[in-house]
C-alpha positions in Angstrom: -20.1 83.4 0.7 -22.2 81.3 3.5 -23.4 78.8 0.7 -19.7 78.5 -0.5 -18.6 77.2 2.7 -21.6 75.0 3.6 -20.9 73.1 -0.4 -17.1 72.7 0.5 -18.0 71.5 4.4 -21.4 70.3 4.3 -22.2 69.1 0.4 -25.6 67.1 0.8 -26.7 69.3 3.0 -26.6 72.1 0.9 -28.0 69.5 -2.1 -30.5 68.8 0.3 -31.5 72.6 0.6 -31.7 72.8 -3.1 -33.6 69.9 -3.8 -36.1 70.9 -1.3 -36.7 74.2 -2.9 -37.5 73.1 -5.9 -40.1 70.2 -4.8 -41.8 72.9 -3.0 -41.5 74.7 -6.0 -43.2 72.9 -8.1 -46.4 72.2 -5.6 -46.6 74.6 -4.9 -47.0 75.4 -8.9 -49.4 71.8 -9.4 -51.3 73.5 -6.4 -51.7 76.5 -8.4 -52.6 74.3 -11.5 -55.4 72.8 -9.4 -56.9 75.6 -7.9 -57.7 76.7 -11.6 -58.5 73.5 -13.2 -61.3 73.4 -10.8 -61.7 77.5 -10.9 -62.4 76.9 -15.1 -64.9 74.1 -14.6 -67.0 76.3 -11.8 -67.0 79.0 -13.9 -68.0 77.2 -17.1 -71.0 74.7 -15.6 -74.1 76.7 -14.9 -75.0 76.3 -10.5 -77.6 73.6 -11.6 -75.5 71.0 -13.4 -72.4 71.9 -11.0 -73.7 68.6 -9.4 -74.5 66.7 -12.5 -70.8 67.0 -13.6 -69.3 64.2 -13.4 -65.7 65.8 -14.8 -65.8 68.0 -11.9 -66.1 65.7 -8.9 -64.1 63.6 -10.8 -61.5 66.1 -10.5 -62.6 67.1 -7.1 -61.8 63.7 -5.7 -58.3 63.9 -7.1 -57.2 67.3 -6.1 -58.2 66.3 -2.8 -55.8 63.1 -2.6 -53.0 65.6 -4.8 -53.8 68.2 -2.4 -53.3 66.2 0.8 -50.4 63.9 -0.5 -48.6 67.6 -1.2 -49.4 69.3 1.7 -47.9 66.4 3.6 -44.9 66.2 1.5 -44.2 70.5 2.7 -45.2 69.9 5.5 -42.0 67.7 5.4 -39.6 69.9 3.4 -41.2 72.5 6.2 -39.3 70.4 8.5 -35.7 69.3 6.8 -35.7 72.8 5.8 -35.7 73.9 9.6 -33.3 71.3 10.1 -31.0 72.5 7.3 -30.9 76.4 7.9 -29.8 75.6 11.5 -26.9 73.6 10.1 -26.5 76.3 7.7 -26.1 78.9 10.8 -23.4 77.1 12.2 -21.1 78.2 9.3 -22.0 82.1 9.3 -19.3 83.3 11.1 -17.7 81.9 9.0 -19.0 83.9 5.5 -19.0 86.8 7.3 -15.3 86.8 8.2 -14.8 86.0 4.6 -17.3 88.9 3.0 -16.0 92.0 6.2 -12.2 90.6 5.1 -13.6 90.9 0.9 -14.7 94.5 1.9 -11.4 95.5 3.3 -9.5 94.6 0.2 -12.0 96.2 -2.4 -11.5 99.2 0.2 -7.6 99.0 -0.8 -9.1 100.0 -4.3 -9.4 103.6 -2.5 -5.4 103.9 -2.0 -3.9 102.8 -5.2 -5.4 101.2 -8.7 -3.1 98.6 -8.0 -5.2 96.9 -5.0 -7.8 96.2 -7.3 -9.4 92.7 -6.5 -12.7 91.4 -7.7 -14.9 89.4 -5.5 -14.5 85.8 -7.9 -10.4 86.5 -7.2 -11.7 86.0 -2.7 -14.0 83.8 -3.4 -10.7 81.6 -5.1 -9.0 83.0 -2.5 -11.6 81.8 0.4 -12.4 78.9 -0.9 -8.7 77.4 -1.0 -8.4 78.5 2.6 -11.2 76.4 2.8 -9.2 73.1 1.2 -6.5 73.8 2.9 -7.6 74.4 6.2 -7.1 71.1 8.7 -10.3 68.3 9.3 -10.7 68.2 12.5 -14.3 66.2 13.9 -15.1 68.9 16.9 -17.0 71.8 14.7 -15.8 74.4 17.1 -12.3 73.3 16.5 -12.7 73.3 13.1 -14.7 76.4 12.6 -11.5 78.4 14.5 -9.1 76.9 12.2 -11.6 77.7 9.5 -11.1 82.1 10.6 -7.6 81.8 11.0 -6.9 80.1 7.6 -9.1 82.7 5.9 -8.1 85.4 7.4 -4.5 84.9 6.5 -5.0 83.1 2.9 -6.8 85.5 1.8 -4.9 89.0 3.8 
């Protein structure tokens, strides 16, 4: 439910997080590909031929530049990801409340089968409550308002 809250409250943060995850995955694959290519070229050449092989030297030169660029991007991504996680953590209490309410509602099915509700249904109520909550520039006021509205709407 944390993702739901952040998507509603700060969609740009969630989009940025997703882009960073995709970028870091792509960069890791590129590094792995470079590493495999170098190992392949090293294994195909004999020890005496390694320094004479222009292809290997070119690949090593290009890989050095590419690796440096990727490492710089990954370092920046880690910093930005930390900032994004700090922003996401501001909404953890709201997500916890939504989760607690879901499990309370799910336990109602133990009383009688007519009280069965799906997670999908509770998420719809949760998202409607976020939309219905009055906006505020003060984050603490907004968080309290969200928790109150979510609680009232789901119950």
